[in-house]
C-alpha positions in Angstrom: -65.3 -130.6 27.7 -63.2 -132.9 25.3 -61.4 -136.1 26.5 -58.1 -134.2 26.5 -59.6 -131.7 28.8 -59.7 -128.8 26.2 -62.9 -126.7 25.8 -64.2 -125.1 22.7 -64.3 -121.4 22.8 -68.0 -120.5 23.0 -69.7 -117.3 22.0 -70.6 -116.5 25.6 -70.3 -113.4 27.4 -67.6 -112.7 30.1 -65.9 -109.7 31.8 -63.2 -107.8 30.2 -60.0 -109.7 31.0 -57.5 -107.8 32.8 -54.2 -108.8 31.1 -51.0 -109.6 32.8 -49.5 -106.2 31.5 -52.1 -104.3 33.6 -51.4 -106.5 36.5 -47.7 -105.8 36.4 -48.4 -102.2 36.0 -50.7 -102.2 39.0 -48.1 -103.9 41.1 -45.5 -101.2 40.1 -47.9 -98.4 41.2 -48.5 -100.3 44.5 -44.7 -100.6 45.0 -44.1 -97.1 43.9 -41.5 -98.5 41.7 -39.7 -95.5 39.9 -37.4 -97.9 37.9 -40.2 -98.3 35.3 -41.0 -94.7 34.9 -41.5 -93.7 31.5 -43.0 -97.1 30.3 -46.4 -96.1 31.3 -48.5 -93.5 33.5 -51.8 -94.1 35.3 -54.8 -92.0 35.7 -57.0 -91.8 38.8 -60.6 -91.3 37.9 -61.7 -90.1 41.2 -59.2 -87.1 41.1 -58.7 -86.6 37.3 -54.9 -86.7 37.9 -52.4 -88.9 36.2 -49.1 -90.1 37.7 -45.9 -91.7 37.2 -45.7 -95.2 38.7 -43.1 -94.0 41.3 -45.3 -91.1 42.6 -45.2 -90.9 46.4 -48.9 -89.9 46.6 -51.5 -92.3 48.4 -52.1 -95.3 46.5 -55.5 -95.1 44.7 -58.1 -97.7 44.6 -57.7 -100.4 41.9 -61.1 -99.6 40.2 -60.3 -95.9 39.8 -57.0 -96.6 38.0 -56.5 -96.8 34.2 -53.1 -97.1 32.4 -51.8 -95.1 29.4 -48.5 -95.7 27.5 -47.8 -92.0 27.3 -48.5 -88.5 29.1 -50.2 -87.5 25.8 -52.6 -90.3 25.9 -53.5 -89.5 29.6 -54.0 -85.8 28.7 -56.1 -86.8 25.7 -58.4 -88.7 28.1 -58.9 -85.6 30.2 -56.4 -86.0 33.0 -54.0 -83.5 34.2 -50.4 -84.1 35.4 -49.7 -84.7 39.0 -47.8 -81.7 40.8 -46.0 -84.1 42.9 -44.3 -86.6 40.6 -44.4 -84.4 37.4 -44.9 -87.3 35.0 -45.0 -84.8 32.0 -41.5 -83.9 32.8 -38.6 -85.7 31.2 -36.2 -87.4 33.7 -32.8 -89.2 33.5 -33.1 -92.9 33.4 -31.0 -95.9 32.8 -30.1 -96.4 29.1 -31.4 -99.8 29.0 -34.8 -98.6 30.3 -34.8 -96.0 27.6 -34.3 -98.8 25.0 -37.2 -100.7 26.5 -39.5 -97.6 26.5 -38.5 -97.0 22.9 -39.3 -100.7 22.0 -42.7 -100.2 23.8 -43.5 -97.2 21.6 -42.4 -99.0 18.4 -44.7 -102.1 19.1 -47.5 -99.8 20.0 -47.1 -97.9 16.8 -46.4 -100.6 14.4 -49.3 -102.8 13.0 -46.8 -105.5 11.8 -44.1 -107.5 13.5 -41.0 -105.6 14.9 -37.6 -107.1 14.2 -36.3 -107.3 17.7 -32.7 -108.3 16.6 -32.4 -105.2 14.4 -34.1 -102.9 16.9 -31.7 -104.2 19.7 -28.6 -103.5 17.3 -29.6 -100.0 16.7 -29.8 -99.6 20.5 -26.4 -101.1 21.2 -27.6 -104.2 22.7 -27.9 -108.0 21.9 -31.5 -109.3 21.2 -31.3 -111.7 24.3 -30.1 -108.8 26.6 -32.9 -106.4 25.4 -35.7 -109.0 25.6 -34.4 -109.9 29.3 -34.5 -106.2 30.2 -38.0 -105.7 28.6 -39.3 -108.6 30.5 -37.8 -107.2 33.9 -38.9 -103.7 33.3 -42.4 -104.2 31.6 -43.4 -107.4 33.6 -44.3 -109.4 30.4 -42.2 -110.7 27.5 -42.1 -108.8 24.2 -44.2 -111.3 22.5 -46.9 -111.1 25.1 -46.7 -107.3 25.0 -47.2 -107.3 21.2 -50.2 -109.5 21.4 -51.8 -107.4 23.9 -51.2 -104.3 21.6 -52.8 -106.2 18.7 -55.7 -107.1 20.9 -56.1 -103.3 21.8 -56.0 -102.3 18.0 -58.6 -105.0 17.4 -60.9 -103.5 19.9 -60.4 -100.1 18.7 -61.0 -101.2 15.1 -64.1 -103.1 15.9 -65.5 -100.3 17.9 -65.3 -98.2 14.9 -67.8 -100.6 13.2 -65.4 -101.7 10.5 -65.8 -105.2 9.1 -64.1 -107.9 11.1 -61.8 -108.9 8.3 -60.7 -105.3 8.0 -60.2 -105.1 11.8 -58.1 -108.0 11.8 -55.8 -106.6 9.1 -55.6 -103.2 10.8 -54.7 -104.8 14.1 -51.6 -106.5 12.5 -52.5 -110.0 12.6 -51.0 -112.1 9.7 -54.0 -114.1 9.1 -57.5 -114.8 10.2 -56.6 -118.0 11.8 -53.8 -116.1 13.9 -56.6 -113.7 15.1 -59.1 -116.5 16.0 -56.4 -118.4 17.8 -55.1 -115.4 19.8 -57.3 -112.3 19.6 -60.6 -113.7 19.4 -60.4 -115.5 22.7 -59.2 -112.4 24.4 -62.4 -110.6 23.4 -64.5 -113.2 25.3 -67.2 -113.5 22.6 -67.2 -113.7 18.9 -65.7 -110.6 17.0 -69.2 -109.7 15.6 -70.8 -109.8 19.1 -67.9 -107.4 20.4 -68.1 -105.2 17.5 -71.9 -104.7 18.1 -71.2 -104.0 22.0 -72.5 -107.5 23.0 -75.8 -107.0 21.0 -78.3 -109.6 21.9 -76.7 -110.7 25.2 -79.1 -110.7 28.1 -77.1 -110.5 31.6 -78.6 -110.4 35.1 -76.6 -109.2 37.9 -76.9 -108.7 41.7 -74.5 -107.4 44.4 -73.9 -108.0 48.1 -71.7 -106.4 50.7 -69.2 -108.8 52.3 -66.1 -108.5 54.7 -63.8 -108.4 51.6 -65.7 -105.7 49.9 -68.6 -105.5 47.4 -69.2 -108.5 45.3 -71.1 -108.0 41.9 -72.2 -111.3 40.2 -73.6 -111.5 36.6 -75.1 -114.6 34.9 -76.4 -115.4 31.6 -79.2 -118.0 31.1 -76.3 -120.7 30.9 -74.6 -119.8 34.1 -72.3 -117.4 36.1 -70.3 -115.3 33.6 -68.7 -112.7 35.9 -68.0 -112.1 39.6 -66.1 -108.9 40.6 -64.9 -107.7 43.9 -64.4 -104.1 44.7 -65.1 -101.2 46.9 -67.9 -99.4 44.8 -70.8 -101.2 43.2 -71.6 -98.4 40.7 -68.0 -98.5 39.4 -68.1 -102.1 38.8 -71.5 -102.0 37.1 -70.5 -99.1 34.9 -67.5 -101.1 33.8 -69.9 -103.7 32.4 -72.0 -101.1 30.8 -69.2 -99.4 29.2 -67.5 -102.6 28.0 -70.8 -104.0 26.4 -73.2 -101.1 25.8 -75.7 -103.0 23.7 -76.0 -105.9 26.2 -79.3 -106.2 28.0 -77.7 -105.7 31.4 -80.4 -105.6 34.2 -80.5 -106.0 38.1 -82.3 -109.1 39.2 -81.8 -109.7 42.7 -84.6 -112.3 42.8 -83.2 -114.5 39.9 -79.8 -114.2 41.2 -80.8 -115.0 44.9 -79.2 -118.6 44.9 -75.9 -117.3 43.3 -75.7 -114.4 45.9 -76.3 -116.9 48.8 -73.6 -119.3 47.6 -71.1 -116.4 47.2 -71.9 -114.9 50.7 -71.3 -118.4 52.1 -68.0 -118.8 50.1 -66.7 -115.6 51.6 -67.1 -117.1 55.0 -65.8 -120.6 53.7 -69.3 -122.0 54.4 -70.2 -122.7 50.7 -68.3 -124.2 47.8 -68.9 -121.5 44.8 -67.0 -123.7 42.5 -70.1 -125.8 42.2 -72.2 -123.1 40.5 -72.9 -123.3 36.8 -70.5 -121.2 34.6 -70.7 -119.6 31.3 -67.2 -118.7 30.3 -65.2 -118.2 27.3 -61.5 -118.5 27.1 -58.6 -120.3 25.3 -58.2 -123.9 25.7 -55.2 -123.4 28.1 -57.2 -121.0 30.3 -60.1 -123.5 30.4 -57.7 -126.2 31.6 -56.3 -124.0 34.3 -59.8 -122.9 35.5 -60.9 -126.5 35.6 -58.1 -127.5 37.8 -58.8 -124.4 40.2 -62.4 -125.4 40.7 -61.1 -128.7 42.0 -59.0 -127.3 44.8 -60.8 -127.9 48.1 -61.7 -125.2 50.6 -58.8 -124.8 53.0 -56.0 -126.2 50.5 -53.9 -124.4 48.1 -51.6 -125.3 45.1 -48.6 -123.7 43.7 -48.5 -122.2 40.1 -46.1 -125.1 39.2 -48.5 -127.7 40.7 -51.2 -126.4 38.4 -48.9 -126.5 35.5 -48.1 -130.0 36.3 -51.8 -131.0 36.6 -52.6 -129.8 33.2 -49.6 -131.5 31.7 -47.6 -128.4 30.8 -45.0 -128.3 33.7 -43.0 -125.6 32.0 -46.0 -123.2 31.6 -45.8 -121.8 35.2 -46.0 -118.1 33.9 -48.9 -118.9 31.6 -50.7 -120.4 34.5 -50.3 -117.1 36.4 -51.7 -115.3 33.5 -54.6 -117.7 33.3 -55.3 -116.8 37.1 -55.1 -113.2 36.3 -57.7 -113.5 33.4 -60.1 -115.5 35.6 -63.5 -113.6 35.2 -65.3 -115.3 38.0 -63.7 -114.7 41.4 -64.6 -117.2 44.1 -66.3 -119.4 41.3 -63.0 -120.3 40.0 -61.0 -120.0 43.3 -57.6 -118.5 41.9 -57.1 -117.1 45.3 -55.9 -120.6 46.4 -52.9 -120.5 44.1 -49.8 -119.2 45.8 -46.1 -119.2 45.0 -43.7 -122.1 45.7 -42.3 -120.4 48.8 -45.8 -120.0 50.2 -46.1 -116.3 49.6 -49.2 -115.0 48.0 -48.2 -113.9 44.6 -50.7 -111.8 42.8 -54.4 -111.4 42.8 -56.7 -109.5 40.5 -58.8 -108.2 43.4 -56.0 -107.3 45.9 -53.5 -109.2 48.0 -55.5 -108.2 51.1 -58.6 -109.8 49.7 -56.7 -113.1 48.9 -55.0 -113.2 52.3 -58.3 -112.7 54.0 -60.0 -115.4 52.0 -57.2 -117.8 52.7 -57.3 -117.1 56.4 -61.0 -117.8 56.9 -60.7 -121.0 54.7 -57.7 -122.3 56.6 -59.6 -121.5 59.8 -62.6 -123.2 58.7 -60.8 -126.2 57.6 -59.0 -126.6 61.0 -62.3 -126.3 63.1 
């Protein structure tokens, strides 16, 4: 770490970052929020069906869900339309939502920058109003959505084995510098490594069943690089294998025994997982946030605004939330200890039930 608290982005493996967009989409599914219908659909791997976010069917498990911009994409991925919510059928929606959906499609299909002012004018809105409606409906600002789409296009281009420079151009980044400042940190490794499917990375993993679900922990020779919480071990491991098909991923319960023991204790508030060595890659901002989170004692919480103050960026409250959502090592970087100013839980990548359970046991332990 440098004196000002910024870390260099290392070429180290970490789990796929679940971006803020997907977090907001998942919350919409949990709320059955029909007001965002048309902005995306979601597929459920266990059933092979895709639905609209307002579907009244039983809420699926998060590991089984993947998001698509359109019905056509879901169908191309092998899903069939839900007979209950009919996501393939057009429906009457608010005109401003139609404009937001149209802007989403334009950004998804355009390599370069979209002139938001011009686009808003063609829809009969001011740029400010359209930007505000976009954030309200989609859950992230236009600029964030555009960055996410560029990252997606970069992943596709790199997976097709094209040269890194060509992938940068195809993704719509204006320069190599822009890519390495924004796109590269989102990959969690160097572009060449990601293009090669994490070729050369040797990753050990183990799993343990806990009261909050199955915990899968992975580590490089430098430290813990991934901790995921879910309901099904095979699904979590498959995600790792799919994301990094050329990494040497292998189960080694003996080598990971100490890590597993600490994580098991952390779930019961009997051990401090933040003391485990880590091997992460992220932006300088994310690293500063994660460093603060690792210093929050068991039984205590901070608000998102307090974290923003501690890293010297008091206006970056939303960005702090995004950094928490991007945390690749649950428990080790205890982002569950970050709550809203009014004391409510806010979001949590692994589910609010898990966050609530962790905080309850930690408060109980601290008061005993």
